[in-house]
N, C-alpha and C positions, 0 to 999 in steps of 0.2 A: 456415374458410376452408376452400373445395374447390382440391382440386391445379387444376381450371380455372384459377378468379382468379386463383388463385397465378401461375399463366406469365401471364395476362392482366397482374395488376397490374408482372411483367420488363420485361413487354415496353415495354409505358409508360412507362418506367424505361429503359431500355434507347434508347427513341431521345429517349424527354427528355432525354437528358443533352446527346447530338452539339447539338441545339436549341438549347438552354442555353447552354452553351460558345461558335457563335455565335450565338448573341443581349449575351454580355456581350463576345467580341473576344476574349478576355483571352491577352494571348501564350503561349503555352511552347516554351523551348528541346528542342524534342525533344532535339538535338545534346547539349547538357548533360547530361538523363534519360540518355543511353542514355550515358556514360560513368560518371554516376554505377552503371547498373545493372549494366556491364560494370564497376567496383573493389566494388561491394559483392558481385556473385555470383560470379564466379570469387576474386576475392583477398579475400574479408573474415578477420575475425580476431574476429567478436564473443566468435564459439566461446571463442577461447583469450579476449579477455578478462573475460567468464563465469566463465571456474572458477577463474583466479584474485581470484575476486570470495570464491566462494562455499565454492571449494575452500581455495584456501590462505589467504585470511584468515577465513573461516566466520559467522556471523550481524554484524550490526554496529547494536546499539545504542545507540543515541545516546549522549556517553562516557563508551564504555567501549575499551581496548583496541585492542580490532578494528576499529573502523570509524575510530581515530585510525591502525595502520600500515594500512591499504583506504583511506585517504584520501592518505598518502601515497605508495600507490604509483602511484594515479592520475594527482598528482598531475603525477610523476614521464614518464608513458610521456604524457600532455601535456605536458612539455618537451622530447619529443621527436621528439614529434609537431608542433611547429615553433609552438605556441602561442601568443595573446605572451596577456600579463598572466595570467595560471595563477598563483594563489593559493588560499592557505583560509580568506574573510574571514569572521572572525569573529560570532557575533550569540551573544544570551543576556544574562538570567545563563539555563542549561535546566535549567541542578543534579546531581543530586550523581549517577557514572556507573555502572557495575553490570554486572557481570562476573557468571555461575555457573563458578569455578574443574573444581569434579570433583561431581558426585554423584551414587551408586549408593543401590539400594535391591532388593530383596530379602525375600522374606516369610522367618522360619528355622520356623514350624512352622503348623500340628499335629505333621507326622513328619518331610516333605523340605521342602528349603527349593525357592525356583521363586525368578524375576527379572522384577523389574515392569520393563514402560516407564508411566515416569513422569517430568516436571519441573520445577523450581520454577519459580513464578515471579518475573517479572521486578520488581525492589527492591525485595525478601523477604527476609530475615535466614535466615542457613543455621542449622547448628546447631553442635554445639563435637567437633565429632569424628562418629565410625562411632556411635551410637545405637541400644538394643534396645531393644524397648520394644511393651507390647504395646497392639492396636488397640480402638476403639469408634464409635462409632456416635452424634452429637447431632448430630440435623433441629433447628435452631431460624429461627422464620420470622413469629413475632414475641413481643414483647415478655416475654408469659407464659411462652414457653419458655424462660427462661434459666432459672428457679428449678428446674426438672425436671436442667436439663446440673449445677447448684452442684457443688462439691467434687466432683464422678465424673471428674476431664479429667485430674487432673495425674500428669504422666509419663508419656499417652500422647501416640500417636499417634491424631488423630480424623475420622473420613469425616464431611464435610458438609452431603453431601449425597444424596440417596434416590438412591436403584440407576434407574435405567430401564430400559422398554424398545429393545430393540436393530433393526429389523425386518432384517430377507436385502436384500441388496444390487442388486435384479431390475435396474439401471441404472446403464450405465456411468458411473464418478463423470465421464470425459469424454464434449466434447460439442464442436459447430461448430455455429455459427446459423444456420437457415436462410433459405429464400428469405423465411415466411414468416414472421420469429422478425425481418428485419430488415429488410419493407415494415412491417410493425407498427414499431421502429423511427424509418425516417422518417419516420413521421404523426406529429402537432401531439398530443399529450396535452393532453385539458379534462378537471383536477378542482372534484369540485359541490364548491360554500359552504361552508364550518362557519360552525360557532355553535350559538347555545343556541336555536336557531328554531326552528320547529312544524317534529316529525318529524325536529331532528336528534336522535340516539345522539351520547354523550358521554361521558366518564369523571370521576363523582365529582370535587371534591379531594380531593384527599389519600391513594388510590385505589392499589389499589397494594402486592404485599407485605403485608396483614391489612393495613391505610388506615395504616401506621408512617412518622414521617418518613424526613427522604431519610439523615438518617445511620444508619442500621439500621445496614446492611452492618457498617460502622467500626464501630459499637457491638458488632457481634458479633464483632466481629474483639480487638476490647477486651477481652469478652467472653475470649475462646478465650486470650491473648496473658495477662488477669491470673489464671483456671485454670491457670496449668502447663501447656500442650500441648503438648510439641514439633515437635508440624507438622501442623497441618488436611491433606487430601484432599479431592480434590474428584471427581469421575466427568469426565471429558474430552470433550468435544463430538464429534461424530464418532464409528467407529467401525473396524474391519477396523486396529483398531493405530497409526488413523492421531490424533491426539490437539492438540486450540488453544491453544494457550496463550501471557498477551498479559501487564498487568503487577499486585500484587498491594500496594503498598509506594508510596509515597510519597520524592518526588527532591530533598524537601526533610530538609535534617540537624532539620529545627523541627516536621517533618507526626508527628501519632498515630503511635508504635510499632506493630507488626505481626505476630505470628508472623508463624514457619517453614512460610511454604504450597507444595502440590505437587498439579499436574494431574496423574490416571492413564490410563491409556489402561482407554475401560471398561468392555475385559472383563478389564480384569486389577483392578478393581472389584471387580464385579461380583461372582469367583469369593473376594471375600475378606467379599465382604458378606453372601452368599448361606450363606455358613460359620460366619459370627455369629447370623445369623439359625436358627440352626440350631441357637445356642452350645453352638458350639465354638472355644473359644478363640483367640483369632490372633496373631501376635506377627511384624515389620517393623525389617528392618536399614535403616540409615539412612544417610549420611553425604553430605552440605551442605553443598559452600563454598563459600560468596559473599562476591561481595568488595563493597562500595563505596568510591569514588572521589572525593573533596573536593578532588583540587588541582585542580582546576582546571576553575567551576561557568559556564565559555558551553560552547557550542558553535563551532561554521563550515558553509558551505556553497564548495561549491571552481567555483570558477570559471576562466573562460578564452575566450579571443575568435579569433576570424578578421578583423581589421582589414576594412572595406568599403574602398571606391573614391571615389567621387563625390559617395556617403551618406555616407558614416563616421561621423559622428555620429548618422544615427541608427542605430534598433537590433533584430532578430529572434534571440528566446532560443529555444532550446529547453530543456529539462531532465525530468529522473526524482526519483521518491524515493532517498536515497543507505544511510540508513537501513533496520532489517529489526529483527526480535525473534526473539530466543533457541531457541530447540526444534529449528527445524535449519537452514539456512546463507540462509535468501533472497534466494532464488534465482528465482524468479516475482514474489515481493516484495520489494524491488523493483530484485533487481539487472538484473534481465532488459532493464529501462526503463532502469537504466545505463548498463549492455555498449553498447541499441543504440541508446543518444541518441553514447555515445564512443565506438560505429562511426560516425554518421553524422557524429560531426564532422572523425572521421578519414578517412572518405571524399572527405568534402571540401577538404581542406584534400589528399590524395591526389594530388583530380583537377588540379587549381591553378584552376579555377574563379575567374574573377573576380568579386565580386560588391558594388554597391555601398554597398549597409549594412552594417555589423559586424555580425557573429553570434556569439553568445555563450552558451555552454555553460554551465547551473547543474546542483546536484547539491544538492540538498540534504536537512539531515537533519530532525531533529524534524519527523518524517508522521510517526510513528505515534501521535509526544501531539502531534497535533493543528495539523496541517500548523505547525509556528511554525519553520518555514528559512524557508518560501519570504514565510513569511507575517509575517517580520523582515526581507527581502532585501527587500521589496515598498516593506512602510512606511521604508525607508532610502535609498530609492530614488528612489523613484517616488510615494508619497502614501499618507495618513491614511484610513482606510477610516471611523475611529474623527467623524474632524472635512472630508477629503477635501477636503483643503487640498494644491494638485496642486503638486508639484516639476517644479523645468525638463526634466529628467530620461521624466519622463510620454508630452508631448508626443513623444519621441524613439518614442517604442514602436513601431512594425509589430506586434508578434505576437508569440505565444509559442503552443508549443508543446508536450504532456507523454502519456508514455505511462507507465503504470502498474495494468496491468488482467495481471497473469500475464504468457506464453509465446504464447498467441492472436493470430492473423495479425488483422494488420490490416483492418478491412470499412472503415470511413468515419473520418469525423469529426461529434461533439457541439458543437455549433456555440454551444451555449448564446443560445439564441435570437438570435444575429445572422444576419436572413433577409438580409443584406446582403452576406454572403460568399460566399454561393450557390451565384449564376454563376461566380467566382470557384471553390472550388473542382470542384465538376461542371469545369471545363478540367482539372484539374488533378489531375485522381483519371483522365483519359481515359487516361495512360499506364496505369494501373494494372491499369486490368479487371482483367481477362488473369491478374491478383493477388490476386480475389475483390473492389481498394475496389471498392462497390461507394453506397453508404451513405450522404446526409446526415443526420445528425437533431437538428432544431430544440433538441427537446431537450435539460433541465441533463440532468450527469450531475453527481454529486459526491460525496468525498471524497478531495482528492487535491487535488498543487499551485496545477492550474489556474483555479484554486479565490480563491485569494489576487490570482491577476491582474484578475480578471474581478470584484471585489468593492470594484475601487478604478477599474472604468473602459476599463481594457484588452484588446483583441482576445483568449484566454487560451481556448485547444483543448486537448480531452482526445482522444485515438485508437480510436477504436470497434473492440475487439478481439472476434475466439472465444474465450470461456469458456475451453474445454477443463476443467481440474481446475480453477481457480481459485476461485469458490468453493467445490467438491464436494467438497478434495480437500489443496489447495494452502497456500491463502489463513491466515497466522498458525500454520500447524500447523509439528510434527518431520518432514512431509514435504516442507517446503518445498527442496526438494534440485535437484542440477543434474541430475539424472537423469531431470525430469517439464516441461525443457525441450524445445522442438521444438526445431532449428536451424533449422530451414528458412523457418521462421515470423519467426525472428530476422533472420535475415539480408535476408529482404522485408520486415518493418517497418524497420532501419536507412533504405532503397532509397530507401521509403515519405515516413518521416524529412524523410531527407539531400532530396530530392523539393522537401517542400512551405517548407524553411528558404529552399533553391535559391533557388524560384523565392520565396519572397517576399521575399528578401535581394536581388531581381532587379529589383519593376519597379517604373515610373515615379510610383506613390501610395501612401503605405503603406495596410495593412488598413483597410476600412471601420469606423467602432465604434457603438455603442452609445449612448444618452444615459448623462450620468452616473449611475452611483446616488448615492439620498443617504447622506449620515453613519450608519454602522450604531456611534448610539449606546451 
C-alpha cells in the first residue's frame, strides 16, 4: 500500500467513526470515563501490582507453590479493595504441580570452565545433585537412527538438536503497529478453500518427521531414558541470550517417564557443538533440582465482584490468565494482563461509579496448558461446548473482555465475527482515539481465554495490542521479566478496559450475540 492510500484509509476511518457512533446513538458517559482516566493516570497502582506478581512471586506455573502464593496475595488485595465474593474457585483435576528449586550449569573442560545459560523444561526430573560428565551428540530423526546411538550414551549429557545458523538481528525486536498494520487488521480476512480438489496441495497422510507415527518424540525420550543419559540438551530458539522454554514431561503420575531435559542458549550450545565437531571432548557440570507436587491435583481461578444495582443478576466479566512458564517471571505473559485487569477493577471500585450489572473479575490458571481454567469455569457456570446445553446463567452474561498479548498499548478489539457490536464499540472508542485506540478487527484471534466464552456463544473479546517485543523476545522466554514492561501502555490499557467494562455494565441492553454454535463433540 502506498503512503497516499494509507492516508486515505486513515481519513475514511476518522470520518466514519463519528458517523457510526451517531447512527447507533450509543450513549457514552464521558463524565464516567473522565473519572476513570483521572484515577488510572494520576493514581495508578498497576506497576506496583505487576512488581509483586513478577519480582516477589516470580514465575507462576500452574500447580506450583509460586502461583499459590501469588494468588493468596491477589486475593488479599481484592479484599482490601472491598470486592465482594472474593475466592479461589477450584477446578480440575489439573495434575501434578512442578517447580525448579535449583539449577546450575557450566562447562568444566577442555581447558577453563565457563557458565552456561540454560533452563530445565517443566514437568521433567532433575539430577541427583551436581553431576559432571562428558557431552555427546545424538541427532535422531527417524526410527533407523536409534541403532546408531544404542549403547553409546549412558552417563552422558546428550545434545539432541542439530546446530542452526544464527543470523544477525538487523531489525529491532520491538515494534508498534503502523497505520497500514491496523488497516489490514480491520479488513475481513478471506480464506481460500481447503481440500483435495484439483490444484489443491496438501500433506500426505503421515507426512512429517520422516513419516513417523505421532508418538515418535515420546519414543525418542524413552530411548534416551533407557540408554541412561543424564540429561538431554536442546538448542534454544531465539538468540542474544534469549531462551524460549516450556514443558517436556507429563503432569500425571502415570504418564510415561522422561529424562531430565534442558534448553540452552543457542550461542552456548554452538560453542560446545563446534568443539565436539573438532573431536575435542567437552565435560559439563549440572545441578538440576526439580520438585513434583502431588498433594492437590486441582487448580483454581481467582474470582472477585463488584455487585450491580438494578440489573445485578446480569454479568459483565473481565479476565486474564494468571499462570506463566518458568524461565522468566511471566511478566508480559501474562502478569501484564492480570495487572491490567486488577487495576481496572480497582479503578472501578475507587471511582465509586454505579454500574447496573455485576462486574466479575476472573484470573485464570492452566491457560498455558490448553486454556484449561477458563474452559472449566465456562463449563461449570454457563454451558458445556460439547453438548451446548445452556445453564441459566448463560442468558445473564453481557460480555467478557480479555487481555493476553503482552505489554503493548491497546489499539482496538478483535470482534470474533460479531458484526452487531461494531457501532457500539465504535462509539466507545471515541474517547480513546487520543491514546491510539482506533481499530475494530472483525476477524478471530486465538490462543487465549476469550475463546472459552466464544465457544459457547457468549460475547468474548480480546483487545488488539501493539506487539512490542512479545513474539520476538518475551513470549515464553527467560526475558519475560519486569524490565520488558512499558508502564505508560499498562496505565492506558487499564483505563480502556475499565471504561469498556463500565459502559457494558451500564447500558440498557446486554451486548448483542452471534448465533449459538453447534456442539463440539
